[in-house]
N, C-alpha and C positions, 0 to 999 in steps of 0.2 A: 504494500500500500504506500502511496506517495502523499505527503502532506505539502500543500501549497498555501502560502500566506500572502496577503496584500495589505500592507500597513498604510493607513492614510491619516492625515491630520484630524479627520472627523471620525472615521470608523475603520476598524480592522476586520478583514474577512479571513477566515480559515476554511480550508476545504480538503477533503480526501478524494483522491483519484485512484482508480484501478487501471492497470495497464493490460491491454489486450492486443497483443501483437505490437504494431506501431501506433495504435490509437490509444488515447487516454479518455476515460469516461468519468465524469464528475459524479460523486455519490453524496456525501454529507457536507453541507455548507452551513456555516454559522457566522453571524455578524455581531461585532462588539463595538460599543462606544469607546474609542481609544482613550479619551481623557478620564474614563471611569477606572482606569487601571494604572498603577505606578510603573509597570513595565510590561513588555511583550511576554516575558516568561510567565507572568501570572495568567495571561490569556491562553497561552499554550497549555499550561497545566489544567486550566478549567475546561478547555475544549477536549483535550485528550482524556481527561478523567471521565467523560461521558461515553467514550468509545471503548469497545472491547476488541480492539485490533492492535497489531504491531506495525508501526511506521518504519519503513526501511530507508527511505530517502526523503529529503525535505528541501524546499527552496522558498525563501521569503523575499518578497519585494518590499523595499522601504523607501520613504521619501527623503532623498538626500544622497550624496556621494558615498560609495562604499570603498574604503581604503584598507587594504590588508585584512579583509574579512570583518571590518568594524564600520559602523555608521552612526553618526550623530544626526538623528532624524530632524528634518525640517518641519516646523510647526508642531513639534511634540518634544517634551523634555526627556526623551529616551536616548540612551546609548545602547545599540544592539550589536551583538557580535556572533559570529558563527560558533565560537567556542561555547558561549552560553547556551545557544540553541542546542548544540550537541549534548551538553550536560543535561538540559531539561528533557530532551527527547531520548537520551541514552542511545544515540546512534552516531556513526561517524560521517555518513554521507549527507552533508549539509552545505547549502550554498546561500549566501546573502547577496542580493543584487539590488540595484536601483529599481524602484517600482515601474518606471517607464521602460527600463530594459526588459522587464517581464512582459509588458504589453507588446513591445516590439517582437519578442520571441514568439508571441502567439500569432502574428500576422499570417504566416504560411498555413496555419491551421483553422483560420476563420472561414465560415461558410457564407454564401451570398446573403442569407437572411440576417446575418450578423452586421451587415454593412448598409449604409445609405450612400449612394454615389451622387456627389454634387457636380463633379466634372469627370467625364469618362476618360479624357485623354485619348491618345492613339496607341492601341496595343502594339508593342514592338517585340520582336523575337530576338532577345539578347541573351548571351550566356550568363551575364552577371546582372543582378538587379539590386538596386539600393532603395530602401524604404525609410520614411521618416514618420515619427509619431509626434504630434503636438497636442498636449492634453491640459486644457484649463480646468481647474477644479478649486480645491482649497488654495493651491498654488498653481504654478505653470510648469509642467514637466515636458521634457523632450528626450527622444532616444532614436537610434537608427539601427537598421538591420541591413547587412550585406549578405547576399546569397548567390551561390552558383551551384553547379552540379555536384561539387565535392564537399562543400562546407557552408555553414550558416554562422555568421559572426554578429553578435549583438554588441552595439557600441552605446554605452550610457553617455549622458550629457547633462550639464547644468545650464544649457543654453537658454532656459527660461529667464535667466538673470542677466542676459546681455542687454545692452543699451537700446532703449526704444527709439525708433526712427519715425518721426511724423511724416505723413505723405500728403498733407493738405494744410492750409492755413488754420483750419479749425483744430486739427490734431496738434499743430504747433502751439496754439494757445492752451490746449490741454496739457501738453508737455510743460509749458512754462508754469501753469497752475500747480502741477504736481512737483516740479523741481523746487518751487518755493517751500514745499513741505518736506520733501524727501532728499533734496540735494541731487541725488542720482536717481534717474527714472529708468527702471528695467521694464521689459515686457510683462513680467509678473505683476507689476503695479497696475496693469490694465487688463491682462488676459487671465483672470481668476475671479473667484467670488468677490473678494475684497476689491479687485480691480474694477469690476462692474459697478460696485458702490462708488469707487473713485470717479468714474466717468459720470455717474448720476450726480454726484456732489459738485463736480465741475459745472455741469449744465445748470444746476439749481443756483449755485452761488454766483454765476456769471450772468444770471437773468434770462436764460433761454426760455423758461416758462415758470409759472407759479406752481407750487406744490399744493394740491387740494388737501383740505383737512382730513378727508377719509383716507387718502394715500399716506399722509404722515402718520396716521394711527396704525395703518397696516405695517408700515416700516418699523414702528416701535414694537409691535407685538409679534413680529415674525422675523425670519432671516431676511435682511434687506435684499440681498442678491436674488433670492427666490421670488420675492414680491416684484422686483424690477423686471426680471426676465419673464415671469408669467404675465404681468400687465403689458409689457412690451409686445409679446407675441399675440396677445388678445387685442392689440390696438388701443389699449386704454392708457390715458394720461400721457401727454406730450413728452414729459420728462423721461418716462420709461421707454416709450417708443424710440426716442432719439438715442437714449443711452444704449439700448440693445442694438440699434443700427450701427452705432460707432464701434461697439464691441465686435460685431460680426465683420465689419470692414477691416479692423485692425487684425483680427484673427486670420482672415483671408490673406492679407498682405504678408503677415509673418509666415504663413504656410507657403506662400510663393517664394519668400526668401529662402526657406529650407529646400524647396525644389531646386532653386538655382545653386545653392551652396553645395549640395550633395549630388545633383543630377539624379533625382529620385525617379528612376525609370519604373520602379514598382509602385510609386505613388506616395502621397502625403496623407496620413490617416489622422483624423481629429478624434482624440479620445478624451479621457477624463470624465468628470462628473457633469460638466455643463453642456457640451455639444449634443449628447443624446436628448437632453431636455429642451433644447431650442431648435429641434429639427425643422419646425415650421418656418422659423426665421431663416435658417441656413438654406432652405429650399428656394427662397425668394430671389436669389441671384446676387445679393449684396456681397457675401463672402467670395463667391466665384469671380465676380467682377474685380475685386481687389487682388485676388490670387493671380489673375491673368494680367494685371496692369503693371507690366514690367518693360514697357517701351521696346527697346531694341531686342530684348530677350523674351518678349511675349510669346513669339512663335515656339520657342523652346519649352516654356512652361506649359503651353497649350497641349503638348504631347503627354504631360504627366498627370495621372489621375489625382483627384481630390475626393476623399471619402470620409464618412463619419462612422466610427465604431459604435454600434448600438448595444452590443452585449456587455453588460456590466460586470461579467465574470472574466473578461479578457485577460486581466493581469494574473488571475489565478491560473488560467489555462497556460499562459506563457511560463509562469513559475513552475508548473507541474512538468512541462516539457523540458525545462532546464534541469529540473531534479532528475528526470528520467535518464539524462545523459551522464549522471554522476557514477 
């Protein structure tokens, strides 16, 4: 039996997989609120205490860089190590990876129903393919996958923290607004749950539109990013509609940047917690237009697909396949 884990700033998922030939099938899955536990080891013990099986291999995806088998998690006060997981599980075959590296590892194993195609690109028969994952959620994750007939290589990244590049006068004003607060503005300051709130706050404080009392009350009583995205998709409240529109445009532009940077012949995949929840917005062409707006390089990007990962268990699937290689 294989144990796969997906640690997030909000929630942690653990799952057991059975291996049948080259295919893995998901069995038991459980979700935990990350901040309810002092450490990942406590979640592992609780989860495995309910199971009457022996785990032989394990892989856990974590938010943040993994160095020498150890990670200081982003957006969580946890330090996680392969050694501690080995001790907790009492097994030797353990791997710790960046959470987006786990998502990237799953790409070759995704089915058509797991994906929403925003831009088909032009299918090419090449011996080598490169894929990128761009995943806004609690933070902004990125990772890459290189595959040919003989090998598959997952490349982790902290590219969500690179400098934001405005593509319009409006985005330039947004940049200046956030620079006054943060000094340095990364893409994560915009392409994440808190990032969507930053965009909304910019629009509100610079007078784009008034905030109705009922919207202000919703924002106080719920998660602001959830309210903004839901209202924006429903066409309610000018501030929310505009904030979501800017979010989608910046997301598409950064996806296009990744396509150019890595020549992603396999495509750019939008993952994380937010894209699957705003599919209606992503279908309207805003993100695709920004994705293709690369002037002299537009024809090159046009060849490369842009897709949304809809399966919320993708990171677990990728972690399981990485564990199966141990």
